[in-house]
C-alpha positions as CSV (number, residue, x, y, z in Angstrom):
1,M,46.2,-11.5,-17.6
2,N,45.6,-11.8,-21.3
3,A,44.3,-9.1,-23.6
4,E,40.8,-10.4,-23.5
5,D,40.7,-10.1,-19.7
6,L,42.1,-6.6,-19.9
7,T,39.4,-5.7,-22.3
8,E,36.7,-6.9,-20.0
9,L,38.4,-5.1,-17.0
10,E,38.4,-1.8,-18.9
11,R,34.8,-2.4,-20.1
12,A,33.7,-2.8,-16.4
13,G,35.5,0.5,-15.7
14,R,38.1,-1.1,-13.5
15,R,35.4,-1.9,-10.9
16,C,34.2,-5.1,-9.3
17,A,30.8,-6.1,-10.7
18,V,29.4,-7.0,-7.2
19,C,30.8,-4.5,-4.7
20,H,31.8,-1.8,-7.2
21,S,35.2,-1.4,-5.6
22,G,38.1,-0.1,-7.7
23,R,40.8,-0.9,-5.2
24,A,43.7,-3.1,-6.3
25,W,42.1,-3.4,-9.8
26,R,45.2,-5.1,-11.2
27,R,44.4,-8.2,-9.0
28,F,40.8,-8.5,-10.2
29,E,39.7,-11.8,-11.8
30,I,37.4,-12.4,-14.7
31,V,34.8,-15.2,-14.1
32,R,33.2,-16.7,-17.2
33,S,30.4,-19.2,-17.3
34,A,28.2,-20.7,-20.0
35,E,24.9,-19.0,-19.0
36,R,26.3,-15.5,-18.6
37,G,28.9,-13.2,-19.9
38,P,32.2,-12.4,-18.2
39,V,32.0,-10.9,-14.8
40,V,34.8,-8.9,-13.1
41,L,35.4,-9.7,-9.4
42,C,37.7,-8.3,-6.8
43,G,39.6,-10.7,-4.5
44,G,37.0,-10.4,-1.7
45,C,34.0,-11.1,-3.9
46,R,35.9,-13.9,-5.6
47,A,36.6,-15.5,-2.2
48,R,33.0,-15.0,-1.2
49,F,31.1,-16.1,-4.3
50,G,33.6,-18.2,-6.1
51,D,32.5,-19.1,-9.7
52,D,28.9,-18.1,-9.1
53,P,28.6,-14.3,-8.4
54,P,25.2,-12.8,-7.9
55,V,25.6,-10.4,-10.9
56,G,24.4,-11.3,-14.4
57,R,22.3,-14.3,-13.4
58,K,19.2,-14.9,-15.5
59,P,16.1,-14.8,-13.4
60,E,14.4,-18.1,-12.8
61,P,10.9,-18.4,-14.2
62,A,8.3,-17.8,-11.6
63,P,6.3,-20.9,-10.6
64,E,2.7,-20.9,-11.6
65,P,0.3,-20.1,-8.8
66,A,-1.6,-23.0,-7.4
67,P,-5.4,-23.1,-8.3
68,A,-7.6,-21.5,-5.7
69,A,-8.9,-23.8,-3.0
70,A,-12.6,-24.8,-3.3
71,K,-13.5,-23.4,0.1
72,P,-11.7,-20.6,1.9
73,L,-10.2,-21.1,5.3
74,S,-12.1,-19.4,8.0
75,L,-10.2,-17.6,10.7
76,P,-11.1,-18.1,14.3
77,K,-13.1,-15.2,15.7
78,P,-11.4,-13.4,18.6
79,R,-13.2,-13.6,21.9
80,A,-14.3,-10.6,23.8
81,G,-11.6,-11.0,26.6
82,E,-8.7,-11.6,24.3
83,P,-6.5,-8.9,22.8
84,G,-7.1,-8.0,19.1
85,T,-5.1,-9.0,16.1
86,D,-2.2,-6.6,17.0
87,P,0.3,-8.7,18.9
88,R,2.6,-5.9,19.8
89,P,1.4,-2.9,21.8
90,D,2.0,0.6,20.4
91,R,5.1,1.8,22.2
92,L,4.5,5.5,21.5
93,R,0.9,5.4,22.8
94,A,2.1,3.6,25.9
95,A,4.8,6.2,26.5
96,L,2.4,9.1,25.9
97,R,0.2,7.8,28.7
98,K,3.1,8.1,31.1
99,M,4.3,11.5,29.8
100,P,3.5,14.8,31.6
101,G,0.8,17.1,30.1
102,S,3.2,18.9,27.8
103,F,6.3,17.3,26.2
104,S,8.7,17.7,23.3
105,S,9.0,15.2,20.4
106,A,12.5,14.2,21.6
107,M,11.1,13.4,25.1
108,A,8.4,11.2,23.5
109,A,11.0,9.5,21.2
110,R,13.3,8.7,24.2
111,A,10.4,7.4,26.3
112,A,9.1,5.2,23.4
113,G,12.5,4.0,22.3
114,L,12.0,5.2,18.7
115,N,14.1,7.5,16.5
116,N,13.1,11.2,16.3
117,D,11.9,11.3,12.7
118,K,9.6,8.3,13.2
119,T,8.2,9.8,16.4
120,I,7.5,13.1,14.7
121,A,5.7,11.3,11.9
122,R,3.6,9.3,14.3
123,L,2.8,12.4,16.4
124,H,1.5,14.1,13.3
125,D,-0.6,11.0,12.6
126,L,-2.0,11.0,16.2
127,E,-2.7,14.7,15.8
128,R,-4.8,14.0,12.7
129,R,-6.7,11.4,14.8
130,G,-7.2,13.9,17.6
131,E,-5.3,11.9,20.2
132,V,-2.6,14.6,20.7
133,R,-2.4,18.3,19.9
134,R,0.3,20.8,19.2
135,V,0.9,23.6,21.7
136,G,3.5,25.9,20.3
137,N,6.6,23.8,19.6
138,R,5.5,21.1,22.2
139,W,2.9,18.4,22.2
140,S,0.1,17.7,24.7
141,T,-2.2,14.9,25.4
142,E,-4.6,17.1,27.5
143,P,-8.0,17.9,26.0
144,R,-8.4,21.2,24.2
145,P,-9.5,23.9,26.6
146,D,-12.9,25.4,26.2
147,D,-13.5,29.0,25.3
148,V,-13.9,30.3,28.9
149,A,-10.5,28.8,29.9
150,L,-8.8,30.3,26.9
151,A,-10.3,33.7,27.7
152,M,-9.1,33.5,31.3
153,D,-5.6,32.5,30.1
154,R,-5.5,35.5,27.8
155,L,-6.6,37.8,30.5
156,E,-4.0,36.5,32.9
157,A,-1.3,36.9,30.2
158,R,-2.3,40.6,29.7
159,T,-2.6,41.5,33.4
160,S,0.3,39.5,34.9
161,N,2.6,42.5,35.3
162,L,0.0,45.0,36.7
163,R,0.1,46.0,40.3
164,I,-3.3,46.3,41.9
165,V,-3.5,49.3,44.2
166,R,-6.3,49.6,46.7
167,D,-7.5,52.7,48.5
168,R,-6.5,52.8,52.1
169,A,-8.2,54.7,54.8
170,R,-6.1,57.7,55.8
171,V,-4.5,57.3,59.2
172,G,-4.3,60.3,61.3
């Protein structure tokens, strides 16, 4: 390695310009080409890219857009019996149809085959649309109960531990 290569190596911070590895920096190679400056490469990147690394390339000029066509192409109209434009069904909605009345987000994620974060985001979106609702820390696809049902539930919750004592006729 000559002094010029060592200068470029130090200027690059003893790191490969492609993968930014600093391992075995003494074996790094400097690639020079006419259209770009010197590029520091590790052995792996040198074997992979050779004399044309992806770093330091000048962007190619974008091709000019073609003039607009005289008449636009018309799309065929979908028939009544055919499915819509969405080729893939919604996995979360399909899984929610099969779920019990109340479920956790993890149960829905497992059933739909999605990750937990994506499922939670989709459940919030479905909640905004009114397709699901939150019940505590769980989710439900059941419709919102009316006022009478809510009042009965509250009454049952308050009186569940009371013992009802009836008057008995005295024997004897």
